[in-house]
C-alpha positions as CSV (number, residue, x, y, z in Angstrom):
1,X,114.3,56.6,121.8
2,X,116.9,53.5,120.8
3,X,115.9,50.4,119.6
4,X,117.5,47.5,121.3
5,X,118.1,43.3,120.4
6,X,118.7,40.3,122.4
7,X,122.2,40.3,123.0
8,X,121.7,37.0,121.3
9,X,122.7,37.2,118.2
10,X,123.5,33.9,116.9
11,X,120.9,33.4,114.9
12,X,121.3,35.3,111.8
13,X,119.1,35.8,108.7
14,X,119.6,36.8,104.6
15,X,116.8,38.2,103.0
16,X,116.8,40.0,99.2
17,X,115.2,42.5,97.1
18,X,112.7,40.6,94.3
19,X,115.7,40.8,91.7
20,X,118.7,40.0,94.2
21,X,120.8,43.3,93.5
22,X,120.4,43.8,97.2
23,X,121.0,40.9,100.2
24,X,121.3,41.9,103.8
25,X,121.2,39.7,106.6
26,X,120.6,40.8,109.9
27,X,121.0,39.7,113.8
28,X,120.1,38.2,116.5
29,X,115.7,39.1,117.0
30,X,113.5,41.4,116.5
31,X,112.6,44.2,118.9
32,X,109.4,43.7,117.5
33,X,106.9,42.8,114.7
34,X,104.5,44.4,112.9
35,X,102.0,45.2,110.3
36,X,101.6,48.8,109.3
37,X,98.2,50.0,107.5
38,X,99.0,54.1,106.9
39,X,97.9,55.3,103.2
40,X,102.0,56.0,102.8
41,X,103.5,52.0,103.9
42,X,100.4,50.6,101.5
43,X,101.4,52.8,99.1
44,X,104.7,51.7,99.3
45,X,104.0,48.0,99.2
46,X,100.8,48.9,96.5
47,X,99.4,46.0,99.1
48,X,97.5,46.7,102.7
49,X,100.1,47.4,104.3
50,X,104.0,46.9,105.3
51,X,104.5,43.5,107.7
52,X,107.4,44.7,108.8
53,X,110.3,43.6,111.7
54,X,112.5,45.8,113.8
55,X,116.1,46.0,114.0
56,X,118.6,47.6,115.4
57,X,120.9,49.8,112.6
58,X,124.1,47.5,114.2
59,X,122.1,44.2,113.5
60,X,121.9,45.4,109.6
61,X,124.6,44.5,107.3
62,X,123.6,45.7,104.1
63,X,126.0,42.3,102.0
64,X,125.3,43.2,98.9
65,X,123.9,45.8,96.4
66,X,125.3,49.3,97.7
67,X,125.2,51.2,94.4
68,X,121.7,49.9,93.4
69,X,120.0,51.0,97.0
70,X,118.3,54.4,96.6
71,X,116.4,56.4,99.2
72,X,113.0,57.9,99.0
73,X,112.2,60.8,102.3
74,X,108.6,60.8,102.6
75,X,107.6,65.2,104.6
76,X,104.0,63.8,104.6
77,X,103.5,60.5,106.9
78,X,100.4,60.7,108.8
79,X,103.4,60.3,111.9
80,X,104.7,63.9,111.1
81,X,107.5,62.4,111.1
82,X,109.6,62.2,108.3
83,X,110.8,58.6,107.1
84,X,113.3,57.7,105.0
85,X,112.1,54.1,102.7
86,X,115.3,52.1,101.4
87,X,115.0,50.7,98.0
88,X,116.1,48.5,95.0
89,X,116.9,51.1,92.4
90,X,116.6,48.1,89.5
91,X,113.2,45.8,90.7
92,X,112.0,48.4,93.6
93,X,111.5,46.4,96.3
94,X,111.7,48.8,99.4
95,X,114.8,46.9,101.9
96,X,113.5,48.7,105.2
97,X,113.0,52.1,106.5
98,X,114.2,54.7,108.7
99,X,112.6,57.6,110.8
100,X,114.4,60.1,111.1
101,X,112.8,62.0,114.1
102,X,112.8,59.8,116.6
103,X,114.8,56.1,117.0
104,X,116.6,57.0,114.2
105,X,118.6,53.3,114.8
106,X,116.1,51.4,114.2
107,X,115.2,49.5,111.0
108,X,112.2,48.7,109.8
109,X,113.0,45.8,107.4
110,X,110.9,44.3,104.8
111,X,110.2,40.9,106.8
112,X,108.8,39.3,103.7
113,X,112.2,39.5,101.7
114,X,114.3,37.7,104.7
115,X,114.6,33.5,103.2
116,X,114.2,30.3,104.7
117,X,110.6,30.4,107.2
118,X,109.2,32.9,108.5
119,X,109.8,31.3,112.6
120,X,107.8,32.9,114.9
121,X,109.9,35.2,116.4
122,X,109.3,37.3,113.6
123,X,105.1,37.2,113.6
124,X,103.4,40.6,113.8
125,X,102.5,41.7,117.0
126,X,101.7,44.9,117.0
127,X,99.5,46.9,113.7
128,X,99.7,51.0,113.5
129,X,96.6,52.6,111.8
130,X,94.5,49.2,111.8
131,X,91.7,52.4,111.3
132,X,92.8,52.8,107.2
133,X,93.1,48.7,107.5
134,X,90.5,46.9,105.1
135,X,87.2,45.4,106.9
136,X,88.5,42.2,104.9
137,X,91.3,41.8,107.3
138,X,91.0,40.1,110.4
139,X,92.3,41.8,113.1
140,X,96.3,39.9,113.4
């Protein structure tokens, strides 16, 4: 499986981690935006789940903070596919994740890290592991 983004890369968004040690940009609209409620996403976000948008690795550019970017590999994921999470070693913000066994060209970028307003193409249209979603959280 390969992830493609629209060829319109004229839209470039910048983002950063909480402490701004890591800065990045993404080009074009994402292929999809989603919320995942699996155990790992809940724990990694310290919240009800992760809100993320998917870009092809060619549409993601690390601008600053290569030395601050660290990797954590999860093997016991709900899907059974190992996942690498890349995070800031200073503030702990997860920047993006990739699955290692399929669609490894897909960067699951944490949408809330993007600067500026969250426009319509960033609205989540999918939810994963909804059976683990807290009852108080309405469906998207």
